[in-house]
Structures are given as C-alpha cells and as structure tokens.
N, C-alpha and C positions, 0 to 999 in steps of 0.2 A: 862352360863353363855357367853355378848357378852359385846360392846363396843363400842361406838361412836368417831370415832376418826377424825380424820382434817389432809387432803396433796394434795398436788393444789388448793387450794382456795374453798376445796369442803366436804364436812361432809359424811361419811360410818356409816351403822349399820354391824355393822363384827361380825363372830363366831370365830372357829380354824376351819383354813379347807376352810373355802371361797376360793371360786375361783372371783377377781375382777379386770376392768380394770381402771385403776388412769389416771391419770394428766402425763405425763415423768417421769421418773426416773434420775437421773442423774446417772445411773451402769449398767452396763452388766446381760445380761442375765444368772442366775446362783446367782448371787452375794445377801446378805440380805438387805436389810435396814430396821431402827428401826428408830422410827416413835413414841413423843413424843407429840405428842399436842391432849392429849385423852381428849373428855372432859365431858365423861360422862364413867360409869361404872357399867355394873347390874350386879347382885349379888341375889345368892338366898336367904344372911340375908340382902340383901334393895340393895339400889337405889341409889350412891355414882356419885352427881355433882362432875364438877371440876366449880374453881373461877379464872381464864375460864377452867387453865383445873386441871387434874388428877395430885397430887403430886405420883411421885416414881411410874407413874404404863408408859405403853410404849406396843407397837406394834411391832413384827417383821415381816416384809415380804419378801418374798423370789420371787424376779424378774424372771422371766418362759422367759415373752420374751416380744421384740418389736416389734411394727410395728408402722401402722399409719389407719387411719379411711379413711369410703367411699370418692372418691372423692367429693366436693360444690361446684358450679362456683359461682365469684362476683362479679354483674355487678355493674356498676355505671357511674352516664352520668349525663348533665348536660345539661337544655335547651333549646336552642338557643343560640347555644351554639357549639357546633361542636365538646363535649364531651363525648366521650365511649371508658370504660375498664368493657373489663374480664377477671377475676385471676381467675384462679381454687386453691384451700387451701384442701392440706390433711392436719388432727389433730393427731400428735403423742400419740401414746400413751406408758403407760408401764402395761401387764399383771401381776399378780401375785398373790399368792396362802398366803394366816392367816398363819408364820410357829410357830405361840408361844406370848400366853401374857403375862406380869408382871406386879405383883404387889409388889413394895419395897423388886424387885429383886426373887421374884420366880414366877418359872412359875402354869399357870393357868389350872387346867387341866381339857379337855372335858369331861371327866364321870357326873362335875356334870348335863351335856346339857343333855344327857343319862337318865340320875335319872330325872330330870324333865321335858323330854316326855313319858319317863315314863309311870308317876303321871299323865297324862291328855289321856285320854280316844281318843282311835285313829276313827279314823270318820269311817263313812265303805261309800263304793264306790258308783257312786246314779251309775242305771245298765243305757244304755247310749241309747237317746233316738231318737224313731223312727218313719219313716215321716207315715201321716196315709194309705198310699199305701202299704205298707211294711207288717203294724198291718194287713189290708185286708188278702195281701196275707199268711202273719203267721194264720188269721183264715182258712180261706179256706184248705190250706193242714193239722191242725189242724181236719178237719172234718172228720168222721169213715165214712167207705163208704159200703157201708152195698149191700146187695146181692139184695134189692129193686130197690135202685139207679144204679146198672149194668143196670140190666135189661131193664131198661128206658131209659137208654143210646141205648142198642143198642136196643131196637123198634123204638126209630127217628130216630136213623139212619137209621136202614131197609126204613119205610117210606121217607123216603127223597131222595134213591136212587130208592127206586118204582116211584117216582114222578120224578123222571128226566129221567130213561125208558123210561113212558106213554109222555110225554113232543116231545121226542127224534123225539117218532113213529106215534107224529099229525102232526110234521113236514116234516117228511119225503112224505109223501106223497103230501103236498103240493107243495114241492119245486120240484116234479117227473113231473108233472099239469106246472108249471110252466116252468122246460126245455122244453113240449112239444110243447104251447103256443107259446112259441119264436122259436119253430125251425117251424113250422106249418106259424110264418110272416116273417123270413127269406125267407120262397121259395115261397111266395108270390108272391113279389117285380122280385123274376126270372122268376116262373109261364108269368108273364102280362108283363114282357119287351120282353117275347122267341112268345109269340101272336103278338107282337105286332112284330116284325121282318118281323113274315113267315105275316100275316098280307099286309105289305109294298113291301115284296120282291111279294108273288103277283099280289099289284095293279101296282106295274111293268113292271112281264111278260105283265100285257093285251095290255095296253099301250102303248107295242113293237108290240106288234101281230097285234094291231086297223089300223094300218097305211098300212100295209103289204096286210092287204085283201080288204082294199077302194081302191089302185091304178089300178089294174085292172078293177074295173071300171068305171074309168076314161078315162083310153086310148080306150073305145069301143063307151067310147058319141062320143069322137074326131072323134074313124071315120066313126061312122056318120055323 
C-alpha cells in the first residue's frame, strides 16, 4: 500500500517505513507529525483519488533529525551600476520516517505490500559487464596448458639463450682488437715525440762543437 501526500508544498509517494527528507517541520527530533493532505491512496482493491484530498486519511511522520543542506552561493549584480552582492544559503530540512498510514482511523498494515511483492517475479541479477581486456585475460587463463606447449616454451627459451651467448662471444674479440688498436695509436705519438727530442738534442750538441774546432784554425792564420 502507498499514498501520495503533500507537505511543504511538495508531493511525495511513500510507503510505511520509508525514510525521506522534507521541508523543515515545526517539531523536534523524536516528535511525530500528522499529515492530512493525502492526495491519493493506492490499495490492492483499487486506487482512490482525493477531491482534492482523501477524506479520513492521514500519514504519521516521525522526525529523525533537523539539519541544513549543502551551501549554495547567490550572486546578484547590476551592470554599469557598481552593484555586487554575494550571499550564501543553506536550506533547512527535516529527515523523517513514515511511522504509519491511517484510513478511517485504522492503521494500514504493511503486509499488503509484502503480498504484492511476492506476487511479482523477482528479477534475476545481471552479471557485471567486464571489459574486453579482462575477458581476453580470463580466456587465456582458462586455456589448458599441455605438455607440448610447455616443451615449446622451453625450446624457445633455450634458443634465445644460445643466441645471446653467441652474440656475446662475437662482440668480445672485436672489443679486444679495438683496445689493441687504441693502445698502439696512443703509443705512436709518444715515440714520435721522443725521436724528435733526441734529434733536436743531437743537433744542439753538433752546433756547440763546431765553433770550438774552427777557432784554432783562425788563430794559425793570424800567426802567418
């Protein structure tokens, strides 16, 4: 069973036990409030519409808490008038629970709703959708691993290891020859510098000895 009631200028479709938030009521937490503005009444035997309200019908609300909603900003301005105003607002509300529904002073049991729910077939829960990547991964994991596949993987890994070893052996002699060439190239300039230094020292020594031999000959010529 359900009713359509009006409170705070708004309409709500409720059943017994529902929890909802309505415009602030003049009551404290734990108090009960009666709402007599029942617009329509739904029962297994039929649907009753009020003119404008259903007679002798009321909904009892139990206030759970009083609070305020999220803050909103209200900005006002007038162009070319230097008029700017910024205000914040939090709308007060009352959180209530539907404590009872009464028609002609008789409380309407919630068992009627349970019977109606049992009459309807329950919907089967749909499985959660998975992405294509997750489905592909699940399919690979579901594949049986045979001995042939294992042997193939082992052979491939061995072949890769052999290729790596061969490449390392080919690179090693090349590296040794490169090192030897670099050593020879580094020694060549040093040998050339040493030879040039020796030649220059020999030339200097010969130049120093030449004047010493020529001086006695000049002395003899003077004596004659």
